[in-house]
All heavy atoms as an XYZ file, in Angstrom:
943
protein
N      73.005     19.538    139.867
C      74.427     19.464    139.789
C      74.985     20.716    139.102
O      74.425     21.133    138.084
C      74.800     18.220    139.033
C      76.256     18.063    138.787
S      76.611     16.413    138.188
C      78.323     16.407    138.325
N      75.963     21.317    139.624
C      76.524     22.598    139.119
C      77.318     22.251    137.806
O      77.973     21.253    137.710
C      77.443     23.204    140.113
N      77.146     23.153    136.897
C      77.899     23.057    135.617
C      79.175     23.756    135.719
O      79.339     24.720    136.496
C      77.062     23.606    134.479
C      75.838     22.839    134.156
C      75.133     23.434    132.986
C      73.829     22.651    132.640
N      73.153     23.204    131.520
N      80.164     23.358    134.899
C      81.434     24.009    134.866
C      81.265     25.317    134.096
O      80.166     25.798    133.792
N      82.369     25.948    133.699
C      82.371     27.148    132.954
C      81.739     26.913    131.580
O      82.149     25.910    130.892
C      83.785     27.712    132.805
C      84.324     28.122    134.159
C      83.788     28.880    131.861
C      85.736     28.539    134.150
N      80.812     27.708    131.170
C      80.209     27.612    129.876
C      80.726     28.779    129.012
O      80.579     29.900    129.384
C      78.657     27.716    129.992
C      78.024     27.690    128.611
C      78.136     26.597    130.877
N      81.371     28.386    127.923
C      81.902     29.408    127.004
C      80.921     29.634    125.907
O      80.484     28.684    125.220
C      83.270     28.959    126.445
C      84.272     28.828    127.582
C      83.730     29.979    125.397
C      85.631     28.293    127.170
N      80.496     30.870    125.736
C      79.503     31.222    124.743
C      80.187     32.049    123.630
O      81.239     32.650    123.869
C      78.373     32.030    125.340
C      77.582     31.289    126.367
C      76.411     32.142    126.828
N      75.544     31.383    127.744
C      75.629     31.528    129.050
N      76.446     32.363    129.608
N      74.833     30.809    129.801
N      79.543     32.086    122.508
C      79.996     32.921    121.402
C      80.030     34.388    121.845
O      79.070     34.833    122.493
C      79.059     32.764    120.227
C      79.358     33.601    119.013
C      78.349     33.485    117.910
O      77.210     33.060    118.141
O      78.722     33.812    116.791
N      81.076     35.119    121.568
C      81.200     36.535    121.881
C      80.101     37.268    121.111
O      80.074     37.257    119.887
C      82.544     37.062    121.530
N      79.231     37.953    121.844
C      78.120     38.653    121.200
C      77.621     39.772    122.118
O      77.340     39.578    123.308
C      76.931     37.688    120.954
C      75.712     38.319    120.401
N      74.501     38.206    121.089
C      75.479     39.050    119.300
C      73.599     38.887    120.378
N      74.161     39.418    119.350
N      77.434     40.987    121.539
C      76.820     42.112    122.204
C      75.524     42.389    121.478
O      75.511     42.633    120.283
C      77.759     43.327    122.095
C      77.108     44.588    122.644
C      76.952     44.810    123.983
C      76.615     45.563    121.743
C      76.354     45.965    124.465
C      76.017     46.720    122.214
C      75.894     46.909    123.582
N      74.373     42.195    122.165
C      73.087     42.255    121.512
C      72.582     43.675    121.204
O      71.527     44.135    121.699
C      72.164     41.558    122.492
C      72.767     41.902    123.793
C      74.226     41.937    123.578
N      73.314     44.413    120.397
C      72.865     45.742    120.041
C      73.899     46.423    119.136
O      74.908     45.792    118.772
N      73.574     47.623    118.704
C      74.513     48.369    117.872
C      75.226     49.411    118.800
O      74.578     50.038    119.629
C      73.816     49.077    116.748
C      73.246     48.013    115.828
C      72.281     48.572    114.773
N      72.621     49.878    114.234
C      72.653     50.129    112.920
N      72.363     49.194    112.030
N      72.958     51.319    112.493
N      76.529     49.533    118.587
C      77.278     50.475    119.420
C      78.474     50.970    118.592
O      79.035     50.237    117.835
C      77.847     49.788    120.690
N      78.838     52.255    118.791
C      80.044     52.733    118.109
C      81.309     52.030    118.659
O      81.309     51.571    119.831
C      80.035     54.234    118.431
C      79.174     54.408    119.578
C      78.200     53.241    119.621
N      82.313     51.932    117.838
C      83.610     51.437    118.227
C      84.378     52.555    118.878
O      84.619     53.591    118.255
C      84.356     50.829    117.035
C      83.487     49.822    116.312
C      85.719     50.252    117.475
C      83.047     48.598    117.110
N      84.729     52.385    120.131
C      85.393     53.443    120.899
C      86.909     53.506    120.647
O      87.539     54.549    120.709
C      85.156     53.261    122.403
C      83.673     53.369    122.727
C      83.329     52.777    124.124
O      84.244     52.277    124.818
O      82.135     52.760    124.429
N      87.539     52.350    120.403
C      88.987     52.291    120.172
C      89.297     50.963    119.494
O      88.532     50.007    119.524
C      89.734     52.356    121.488
N      90.446     50.944    118.785
C      90.896     49.741    118.145
C      92.427     49.698    118.202
O      93.068     50.706    118.400
C      90.413     49.663    116.691
C      91.096     50.666    115.768
C      92.205     50.324    115.001
C      90.613     51.950    115.724
C      92.809     51.257    114.221
C      91.222     52.897    114.914
C      92.338     52.541    114.153
O      92.930     53.476    113.355
N      93.006     48.516    118.057
C      94.425     48.344    118.106
C      94.802     47.312    119.157
O      93.919     46.754    119.873
N      96.043     46.975    119.292
C      96.511     45.949    120.183
C      95.773     44.626    120.053
O      95.503     43.922    121.021
C      96.431     46.447    121.670
C      97.349     47.597    121.924
O      98.461     47.638    121.414
N      96.860     48.548    122.696
N      95.360     44.324    118.826
C      94.702     43.083    118.534
C      93.233     42.971    118.924
O      92.700     41.931    118.989
N      92.568     44.146    119.168
C      91.203     44.112    119.533
C      90.477     45.442    119.380
O      90.947     46.359    118.759
N      89.306     45.515    120.079
C      88.443     46.672    119.991
C      87.791     47.011    121.330
O      87.670     46.077    122.153
C      87.343     46.441    118.980
C      87.812     46.138    117.606
C      88.159     44.857    117.200
C      87.928     47.134    116.662
C      88.601     44.565    115.945
C      88.414     46.896    115.382
C      88.732     45.588    115.005
N      87.389     48.258    121.512
C      86.602     48.650    122.675
C      85.277     49.196    122.152
O      85.272     50.024    121.215
C      87.307     49.719    123.499
C      88.471     49.124    124.277
C      88.949     50.047    125.417
N      87.895     50.540    126.285
C      87.285     49.872    127.251
N      87.616     48.617    127.477
N      86.373     50.393    128.017
N      84.182     48.785    122.775
C      82.855     49.296    122.440
C      81.936     49.005    123.595
O      82.104     48.055    124.365
C      82.293     48.644    121.146
C      82.236     47.106    121.269
C      81.036     46.517    121.702
C      83.312     46.365    120.939
C      80.966     45.147    121.802
C      83.212     44.948    121.073
C      82.055     44.353    121.474
N      80.930     49.853    123.785
C      79.955     49.712    124.850
C      80.618     49.438    126.205
O      80.148     48.556    126.975
C      78.968     48.602    124.493
N      81.668     50.165    126.517
C      82.404     49.987    127.779
C      82.927     48.539    127.993
O      83.066     48.163    129.152
C      81.551     50.416    128.959
C      81.249     51.917    128.920
O      82.133     52.666    128.491
O      80.158     52.324    129.320
N      83.169     47.878    126.929
C      83.738     46.522    126.991
C      84.930     46.473    126.031
O      85.103     47.333    125.179
C      82.715     45.476    126.576
C      81.517     45.413    127.466
S      80.340     44.135    126.989
C      79.829     44.644    125.385
N      85.714     45.369    126.159
C      86.780     45.168    125.172
C      86.671     43.745    124.622
O      86.102     42.855    125.245
C      88.127     45.379    125.803
O      88.398     44.445    126.816
N      87.159     43.573    123.413
C      87.141     42.268    122.745
C      88.495     42.104    122.061
O      88.907     43.013    121.297
C      86.017     42.201    121.723
C      86.047     40.999    120.886
N      85.614     39.779    121.354
C      86.533     40.753    119.645
C      85.758     38.847    120.436
N      86.338     39.426    119.399
N      89.119     41.010    122.293
C      90.342     40.690    121.613
C      90.030     39.844    120.389
O      89.312     38.821    120.495
C      91.294     39.922    122.528
C      92.678     39.723    121.923
C      93.677     39.911    123.071
N      95.024     39.793    122.578
C      95.765     40.751    122.067
N      95.264     41.969    121.967
N      96.982     40.537    121.648
N      90.431     40.276    119.201
C      90.160     39.602    117.967
C      89.313     40.484    117.042
O      89.039     41.632    117.370
N      88.897     39.946    115.946
C      88.121     40.669    114.938
C      86.645     40.704    115.328
O      86.151     39.941    116.138
C      88.311     39.978    113.576
O      89.680     40.020    113.256
N      85.912     41.664    114.678
C      84.474     41.850    114.954
C      83.658     41.816    113.685
O      84.132     42.301    112.662
C      84.251     43.180    115.641
C      84.755     43.398    117.028
C      84.427     44.830    117.504
C      84.106     42.405    117.988
N      82.390     41.369    113.813
C      81.395     41.514    112.781
C      80.233     42.281    113.423
O      79.626     41.792    114.346
C      80.946     40.116    112.330
C      80.073     40.034    111.109
C      80.756     40.681    109.894
C      79.731     38.608    110.760
N      80.075     43.522    112.926
C      79.047     44.407    113.493
C      77.863     44.397    112.574
O      77.882     44.836    111.439
C      79.611     45.837    113.591
S      81.124     45.983    114.524
N      76.749     43.870    113.092
C      75.528     43.651    112.300
C      74.341     44.347    112.982
O      74.452     44.734    114.136
C      75.209     42.169    112.166
C      76.308     41.306    111.558
C      75.903     39.816    111.596
C      76.578     41.746    110.141
N      73.181     44.505    112.289
C      72.028     45.075    112.964
C      71.613     44.295    114.192
O      71.116     44.871    115.143
C      70.960     44.970    111.872
C      71.755     45.051    110.601
C      73.005     44.291    110.866
N      71.836     42.978    114.192
C      71.444     42.121    115.337
C      72.436     42.232    116.517
O      72.150     41.679    117.588
C      71.229     40.688    114.955
O      72.506     40.158    114.533
N      73.576     42.814    116.315
C      74.535     42.903    117.392
C      75.997     42.848    116.897
O      76.244     42.821    115.684
N      76.892     42.898    117.843
C      78.315     42.824    117.509
C      78.839     41.476    117.920
O      78.634     41.037    119.089
C      79.074     43.962    118.255
C      78.531     45.303    117.823
C      80.583     43.844    117.966
C      79.137     46.513    118.598
N      79.470     40.748    116.997
C      79.909     39.417    117.218
C      81.429     39.301    117.142
O      82.032     39.933    116.242
C      79.331     38.480    116.136
C      77.835     38.407    116.143
C      77.055     39.367    115.478
C      77.111     37.462    116.859
C      75.684     39.341    115.486
C      75.743     37.400    116.850
C      75.011     38.369    116.204
O      73.644     38.316    116.221
N      82.024     38.445    117.937
C      83.399     38.073    117.745
C      83.429     37.321    116.386
O      82.537     36.496    116.085
N      84.425     37.578    115.580
C      84.490     37.058    114.241
C      85.866     36.538    113.972
O      86.885     37.216    114.176
C      84.127     38.198    113.319
C      84.057     37.870    111.827
C      83.331     36.899    111.221
C      84.719     38.575    110.776
N      83.537     36.921    109.896
C      84.389     37.954    109.573
C      85.595     39.646    110.772
C      84.872     38.399    108.365
C      86.087     40.100    109.570
C      85.728     39.445    108.373
N      85.949     35.321    113.467
C      87.224     34.727    113.101
C      87.160     34.228    111.707
O      86.847     33.049    111.474
C      87.553     33.574    114.104
C      87.757     34.077    115.516
C      88.147     32.932    116.445
O      88.884     32.028    115.980
O      87.763     32.978    117.573
N      87.494     35.061    110.714
C      87.562     34.549    109.348
C      88.632     33.499    109.232
O      89.672     33.571    109.906
C      87.874     35.812    108.503
C      88.409     36.788    109.424
C      87.878     36.474    110.794
N      88.407     32.507    108.373
C      89.327     31.415    108.243
C      90.743     31.943    107.848
O      91.766     31.471    108.392
C      88.851     30.406    107.151
N      90.794     32.878    106.938
C      92.045     33.528    106.554
C      91.798     34.985    106.331
O      91.211     35.344    105.299
C      92.623     32.857    105.281
C      93.936     33.484    104.785
O      94.398     34.433    105.424
O      94.521     32.964    103.834
N      92.194     35.857    107.255
C      91.942     37.288    107.075
C      92.502     37.903    105.783
O      92.034     38.940    105.366
C      92.609     37.942    108.321
C      92.743     36.833    109.293
C      92.875     35.555    108.495
N      93.484     37.244    105.189
C      94.022     37.743    103.945
C      93.270     37.263    102.706
O      93.549     37.703    101.613
C      95.514     37.381    103.868
C      96.406     37.868    104.950
C      97.835     37.386    104.805
C      96.377     39.387    105.044
N      92.386     36.299    102.909
C      91.619     35.749    101.778
C      90.168     35.457    102.277
O      89.840     34.304    102.528
C      92.285     34.481    101.256
N      89.373     36.495    102.391
C      88.037     36.392    102.910
C      87.170     35.573    101.930
O      87.349     35.726    100.758
C      87.431     37.757    103.190
C      88.154     38.582    104.227
C      87.586     39.981    104.274
C      88.064     37.945    105.577
N      86.231     34.795    102.464
C      85.344     33.981    101.632
C      83.895     34.292    101.897
O      83.561     34.936    102.908
C      85.581     32.492    101.917
O      85.149     32.188    103.223
C      87.040     32.086    101.744
N      83.014     33.839    101.055
C      81.571     33.971    101.295
C      81.161     33.346    102.631
O      80.386     33.906    103.355
C      80.777     33.380    100.113
C      79.284     33.414    100.417
C      81.095     34.093     98.830
N      81.746     32.198    102.944
C      81.455     31.505    104.213
C      81.764     32.371    105.436
O      81.073     32.255    106.476
N      82.739     33.228    105.325
C      83.078     34.125    106.466
C      81.980     35.115    106.741
O      81.946     35.714    107.837
C      84.390     34.900    106.174
C      85.627     34.008    106.116
O      85.697     33.032    106.889
O      86.507     34.330    105.289
N      81.086     35.312    105.786
C      80.020     36.299    105.911
C      78.661     35.705    105.981
O      77.642     36.372    105.695
C      80.150     37.301    104.755
C      81.401     38.160    104.845
C      82.580     37.724    104.322
C      81.354     39.360    105.507
C      83.716     38.501    104.425
C      82.468     40.153    105.592
C      83.663     39.726    105.060
N      78.544     34.439    106.340
C      77.247     33.788    106.420
C      76.273     34.497    107.358
O      75.059     34.681    107.017
C      77.403     32.302    106.870
N      76.743     34.927    108.512
C      75.851     35.617    109.457
C      75.379     36.925    108.884
O      74.216     37.292    109.080
C      76.662     35.878    110.758
C      75.808     36.161    111.939
C      76.615     36.300    113.204
C      77.286     35.032    113.662
N      76.628     34.275    114.678
N      76.223     37.670    108.160
C      75.822     38.876    107.530
C      74.756     38.571    106.449
O      73.717     39.272    106.357
C      76.997     39.545    106.864
C      76.643     40.645    105.816
C      76.153     41.904    106.541
C      77.857     41.013    104.967
N      74.974     37.545    105.613
C      74.029     37.263    104.538
C      72.686     36.864    105.074
O      71.641     37.079    104.399
C      74.646     36.182    103.631
C      75.881     36.678    102.845
C      76.537     35.521    102.100
C      75.503     37.815    101.895
N      72.637     36.317    106.312
C      71.336     35.997    106.933
C      70.535     37.253    107.320
O      69.374     37.158    107.517
C      71.525     35.112    108.156
C      71.962     33.685    107.828
O      71.644     33.231    106.717
N      72.599     33.038    108.728
N      71.269     38.381    107.387
C      70.612     39.609    107.741
C      70.672     40.652    106.584
O      70.518     41.861    106.792
C      71.271     40.267    108.977
C      71.189     39.419    110.233
C      71.798     40.150    111.436
O      71.628     41.375    111.568
O      72.410     39.445    112.246
N      70.836     40.140    105.389
C      71.063     40.988    104.229
C      69.922     42.005    103.998
O      70.185     43.127    103.544
C      71.240     40.177    102.967
N      68.718     41.669    104.380
C      67.590     42.560    104.159
C      67.652     43.808    105.068
O      66.922     44.766    104.830
C      66.273     41.842    104.384
C      66.106     41.223    105.760
O      67.165     40.792    106.347
O      65.009     41.171    106.290
N      68.513     43.792    106.047
C      68.665     44.906    106.996
C      69.960     45.720    106.783
O      70.218     46.639    107.559
C      68.656     44.411    108.432
C      67.343     43.694    108.826
C      67.430     43.200    110.230
C      66.272     42.309    110.568
N      66.501     40.892    110.457
N      70.748     45.320    105.747
C      72.011     45.953    105.499
C      72.122     46.495    104.082
O      71.818     45.753    103.166
C      73.184     44.934    105.752
C      74.533     45.547    105.434
C      73.138     44.387    107.189
N      72.537     47.711    103.950
C      72.747     48.310    102.608
C      74.241     48.446    102.363
O      74.682     48.324    101.184
C      72.090     49.690    102.547
C      70.590     49.655    102.582
C      69.998     51.052    102.623
O      70.761     52.063    102.492
O      68.787     51.167    102.779
N      75.028     48.739    103.349
C      76.457     49.024    103.240
C      77.276     48.114    104.163
O      76.939     48.053    105.350
C      76.738     50.469    103.522
C      75.942     51.430    102.650
C      78.252     50.756    103.370
C      75.926     52.857    103.159
N      78.261     47.492    103.611
C      79.197     46.672    104.421
C      80.541     47.364    104.292
O      81.087     47.480    103.203
C      79.280     45.252    103.959
C      80.460     44.416    104.575
C      80.189     44.216    106.047
C      80.596     43.132    103.846
N      81.113     47.769    105.431
C      82.453     48.271    105.509
C      83.403     47.112    105.943
O      83.117     46.462    106.920
C      82.549     49.418    106.533
C      81.574     50.559    106.267
C      81.587     51.512    107.444
C      81.878     51.257    105.007
N      84.410     46.860    105.160
C      85.338     45.763    105.461
C      86.675     46.384    105.851
O      87.384     46.925    105.018
C      85.520     44.811    104.283
C      86.461     43.669    104.648
C      84.156     44.247    103.807
N      86.968     46.334    107.124
C      88.271     46.773    107.608
C      89.239     45.637    107.464
O      89.247     44.664    108.247
N      90.142     45.739    106.498
C      90.967     44.647    106.080
C      92.323     44.579    106.799
O      93.233     43.915    106.340
C      91.176     44.694    104.562
N      92.443     45.302    107.876
C      93.730     45.330    108.619
C      94.383     46.662    108.381
O      93.720     47.691    108.254
N      95.675     46.683    108.376
C      96.416     47.959    108.245
C      96.376     48.540    106.820
O      96.472     49.725    106.641
C      97.886     47.779    108.653
C      98.023     47.577    110.149
C      99.466     47.512    110.564
C      99.558     47.272    112.085
N     100.925     47.200    112.578
N      96.207     47.641    105.832
C      96.248     48.073    104.470
C      94.946     47.680    103.736
O      94.242     46.754    104.133
C      97.405     47.400    103.736
C      98.767     47.740    104.368
O      99.039     48.931    104.624
O      99.524     46.807    104.603
N      94.657     48.466    102.682
C      93.521     48.141    101.845
C      93.795     46.910    101.001
O      94.868     46.810    100.397
C      93.235     49.354    100.917
C      92.237     49.140     99.826
C      90.860     48.935    100.392
C      92.239     50.354     98.897
N      92.856     45.958    100.985
C      92.930     44.807    100.121
C      91.603     44.651     99.407
O      90.527     44.755    100.050
C      93.228     43.547    100.900
C      94.659     43.398    101.319
C      94.926     42.010    101.906
N      94.252     41.719    103.153
C      94.637     42.147    104.346
N      95.690     42.914    104.445
N      93.931     41.853    105.399
N      91.609     44.397     98.120
C      90.322     44.192     97.394
C      89.655     42.914     97.885
O      90.319     41.967     98.322
C      90.730     44.129     95.952
C      92.204     43.775     95.928
C      92.763     44.280     97.240
N      88.337     42.893     97.795
C      87.576     41.704     98.154
C      87.659     40.711     97.010
O      87.634     41.129     95.850
C      86.151     42.056     98.460
C      85.905     43.017     99.607
C      84.410     43.333     99.755
C      86.450     42.423    100.909
N      87.715     39.439     97.297
C      87.703     38.389     96.247
C      86.444     38.535     95.390
O      85.377     38.890     95.908
C      87.760     37.102     96.995
C      88.319     37.448     98.336
C      87.874     38.840     98.645
N      86.530     38.168     94.108
C      85.439     38.301     93.171
C      84.197     37.541     93.642
O      83.060     38.029     93.531
C      85.866     37.829     91.785
N      84.383     36.322     94.167
C      83.224     35.562     94.589
C      82.489     36.193     95.759
O      81.247     36.206     95.805
C      83.651     34.121     95.004
N      83.204     36.785     96.665
C      82.605     37.493     97.777
C      81.862     38.745     97.303
O      80.738     39.010     97.708
C      83.641     37.865     98.852
C      83.161     38.646    100.059
C      82.024     37.990    100.762
C      84.291     38.938    100.955
N      82.516     39.534     96.439
C      81.848     40.704     95.870
C      80.540     40.310     95.186
O      79.547     41.000     95.337
C      82.772     41.447     94.896
C      83.881     42.246     95.524
C      84.544     43.207     94.550
N      84.676     42.726     93.208
C      85.772     42.107     92.734
N      86.792     41.880     93.542
N      85.818     41.655     91.481
N      80.546     39.231     94.417
C      79.368     38.800     93.698
C      78.255     38.358     94.627
O      77.078     38.715     94.439
C      79.719     37.661     92.730
N      78.590     37.671     95.719
C      77.587     37.195     96.689
C      76.949     38.421     97.431
O      75.764     38.432     97.630
C      78.209     36.255     97.674
N      77.776     39.368     97.782
C      77.244     40.557     98.466
C      76.354     41.374     97.484
O      75.269     41.823     97.922
C      78.415     41.414     98.974
C      79.228     40.751    100.112
C      80.484     41.595    100.381
C      78.385     40.611    101.350
N      76.794     41.527     96.268
C      76.004     42.241     95.299
C      74.663     41.557     95.061
O      73.608     42.223     95.024
C      76.739     42.392     93.982
C      76.052     43.231     92.945
C      76.844     43.407     91.708
C      76.134     44.284     90.696
N      76.903     44.478     89.482
N      74.673     40.255     94.963
C      73.420     39.456     94.772
C      72.484     39.659     95.963
O      71.244     39.597     95.768
C      73.733     37.993     94.522
N      73.034     39.879     97.157
C      72.242     40.081     98.324
C      71.814     41.540     98.522
O      71.129     41.886     99.491
C      73.019     39.646     99.585
N      72.233     42.436     97.608
C      71.866     43.818     97.644
C      72.668     44.668     98.598
O      72.257     45.700     99.024
N      73.893     44.194     98.899
C      74.785     44.862     99.836
C      75.952     45.443     99.073
O      76.662     44.744     98.320
C      75.309     43.858    100.891
C      74.162     43.322    101.695
C      76.317     44.573    101.799
C      74.527     42.215    102.644
N      76.167     46.759     99.241
C      77.304     47.434     98.666
C      78.498     47.286     99.655
O      78.397     47.596    100.841
C      77.034     48.925     98.492
N      79.588     46.745     99.181
C      80.801     46.495    100.009
C      81.886     47.504     99.720
O      82.144     47.809     98.564
C      81.281     45.081     99.813
N      82.509     47.974    100.789
C      83.559     48.970    100.652
C      84.764     48.565    101.486
O      84.745     48.700    102.731
C      83.045     50.341    101.111
C      83.926     51.505    100.652
O      84.920     51.256     99.985
O      83.521     52.637    100.931
N      85.770     47.931    100.886
C      86.972     47.562    101.630
C      87.866     48.790    101.913
O      87.953     49.679    101.082
C      87.660     46.547    100.750
C      87.216     46.954     99.340
C      85.866     47.538     99.466
N      88.482     48.790    103.069
C      89.376     49.862    103.464
C      90.255     49.393    104.636
O      90.049     48.252    105.070
C      88.580     51.124    103.830
C      87.568     50.882    104.939
S      86.424     52.270    105.215
C      85.401     52.183    103.801
N      91.112     50.173    105.121
C      91.859     49.783    106.318
C      90.897     49.683    107.501
O      89.829     50.285    107.493
C      93.004     50.772    106.619
O      92.416     51.983    107.014
N      91.308     48.968    108.526
C      90.450     48.804    109.703
C      90.182     50.192    110.374
O      89.056     50.466    110.757
C      91.050     47.827    110.693
O      91.060     46.527    110.115
C      90.258     47.750    112.023
N      91.188     51.032    110.449
C      90.978     52.339    111.051
C      89.982     53.160    110.315
O      89.088     53.808    110.941
N      90.072     53.190    108.982
C      89.113     53.932    108.194
C      87.699     53.337    108.319
O      86.714     54.037    108.383
C      89.535     53.964    106.746
N      87.625     52.020    108.376
C      86.337     51.351    108.542
C      85.672     51.682    109.860
O      84.474     51.938    109.923
C      86.471     49.830    108.342
N      86.477     51.682    110.950
C      85.921     52.089    112.262
C      85.375     53.458    112.222
O      84.228     53.730    112.700
C      87.013     51.896    113.352
C      86.606     52.574    114.648
C      87.309     50.420    113.601
N      86.138     54.401    111.721
C      85.661     55.820    111.683
C      84.420     55.976    110.837
O      83.443     56.636    111.212
C      86.787     56.705    111.174
C      87.977     56.811    112.143
C      89.032     57.779    111.706
N      89.711     57.372    110.466
C      90.733     56.587    110.380
N      91.234     56.028    111.506
N      91.306     56.320    109.254
N      84.403     55.340    109.682
C      83.233     55.434    108.775
C      82.006     54.769    109.375
O      80.912     55.279    109.349
C      83.560     54.819    107.392
O      84.733     55.448    106.898
C      82.417     55.005    106.418
N      82.244     53.568    110.024
C      81.136     52.887    110.668
C      80.488     53.730    111.739
O      79.274     53.854    111.816
C      81.667     51.569    111.274
C      80.606     50.835    112.066
C      79.629     50.088    111.485
C      80.670     50.822    113.452
C      78.692     49.423    112.241
C      79.748     50.170    114.210
C      78.733     49.451    113.586
O      77.798     48.804    114.343
N      81.293     54.409    112.539
C      80.775     55.254    113.619
C      79.930     56.409    113.059
O      78.855     56.700    113.621
C      81.897     55.733    114.490
C      82.486     54.720    115.399
O      81.882     53.622    115.602
N      83.666     54.968    115.934
N      80.382     56.986    111.990
C      79.637     58.112    111.390
C      78.269     57.590    110.855
O      77.247     58.136    111.105
C      80.408     58.793    110.267
C      79.542     59.726    109.393
C      81.592     59.528    110.830
N      78.337     56.491    110.057
C      77.101     55.944    109.464
C      76.115     55.435    110.544
O      74.872     55.559    110.430
C      77.383     54.849    108.467
C      78.169     55.339    107.224
C      78.495     54.171    106.304
C      77.396     56.420    106.465
N      76.709     54.830    111.608
C      75.845     54.385    112.736
C      75.154     55.546    113.383
O      73.960     55.508    113.706
C      76.746     53.607    113.729
C      75.990     52.897    114.839
C      75.090     51.804    114.306
C      76.979     52.340    115.821
N      75.877     56.681    113.605
C      75.287     57.871    114.191
C      74.171     58.431    113.309
O      73.221     59.053    113.847
C      76.393     58.901    114.433
N      74.309     58.204    112.020
C      73.292     58.697    111.062
C      72.133     57.672    110.956
O      71.207     57.855    110.137
C      73.874     58.946    109.709
C      74.849     60.074    109.657
C      75.515     60.233    108.333
O      75.334     59.379    107.419
O      76.218     61.221    108.119
N      72.194     56.613    111.717
C      71.178     55.503    111.726
C      70.995     54.873    110.366
O      69.892     54.592    109.942
C      69.817     56.049    112.240
C      68.948     54.908    112.733
O      69.489     53.857    113.187
O      67.687     55.044    112.651
N      72.147     54.674    109.672
C      72.111     54.081    108.343
C      72.107     52.533    108.503
O      72.500     51.971    109.513
C      73.391     54.464    107.573
C      73.490     55.962    107.358
C      72.666     56.510    106.218
N      73.030     55.920    104.941
C      74.014     56.342    104.137
N      74.705     57.372    104.514
N      74.284     55.735    102.999
N      71.757     51.855    107.475
C      71.748     50.357    107.442
C      73.120     49.865    107.097
O      73.403     49.422    106.013
C      70.713     49.878    106.418
N      74.002     49.973    108.087
C      75.421     49.680    107.908
C      75.822     48.470    108.726
O      75.298     48.200    109.825
C      76.314     50.871    108.262
C      76.167     51.245    109.726
C      77.750     50.670    107.895
N      76.764     47.740    108.147
C      77.410     46.600    108.861
C      78.918     46.784    108.658
O      79.321     47.464    107.725
C      76.982     45.239    108.317
N      79.699     46.153    109.531
C      81.149     46.253    109.407
C      81.781     44.925    109.787
O      81.374     44.244    110.716
C      81.706     47.336    110.292
N      82.767     44.523    108.983
C      83.603     43.401    109.251
C      85.006     43.968    109.551
O      85.614     44.545    108.628
C      83.666     42.442    108.070
N      85.441     43.841    110.759
C      86.664     44.537    111.187
C      87.717     43.573    111.622
O      87.557     42.854    112.676
C      86.308     45.494    112.348
C      85.206     46.505    112.072
C      84.809     47.248    113.355
C      85.661     47.495    111.013
N      88.799     43.474    110.867
C      89.900     42.606    111.235
C      90.824     43.395    112.168
O      91.184     44.539    111.945
C      90.672     42.207    109.922
C      89.758     41.333    109.039
C      91.973     41.470    110.283
C      90.343     40.972    107.739
N      91.090     42.687    113.325
C      91.905     43.343    114.342
C      93.278     43.628    113.888
O      93.887     42.869    113.060
C      91.934     42.417    115.593
N      93.842     44.761    114.404
C      95.225     45.125    114.029
C      95.990     45.322    115.359
O      95.420     45.607    116.435
C      95.278     46.473    113.222
C      94.662     46.274    111.861
C      94.617     47.634    113.939
N      97.324     45.156    115.273
C      98.134     45.304    116.452
C      98.494     46.720    116.696
O      98.353     47.667    116.290
C      99.442     44.540    116.295
C      99.232     43.033    116.404
C      98.643     42.552    117.737
O      99.021     43.079    118.776
O      97.770     41.674    117.704
């Protein structure tokens, strides 16, 4: 019996530079994604933090599962820089991950440079319009 449409979690199984951002999404690997992204060593995932203005440790569970492969986390917080909540900073530090919050545009540019250098980098990128 034929199955209907199966909706899967948005996932690109590899590392790729971000080609463009804006209009509520991103372009990478000749594809586009509407919404935020979590770029990890295991791939690029569609990411929906519960509240982009108040990130929590739970929003980064997938990252923390790969903590041994990540040294630097770039957090693109939207159009403006916002500090990370203390509990999140503490959890990342305990996992051995240095976190650097910045605007999404700055995070995309920095991620691409560190990725080209084959660094152990991850990025949490909140989509901007």
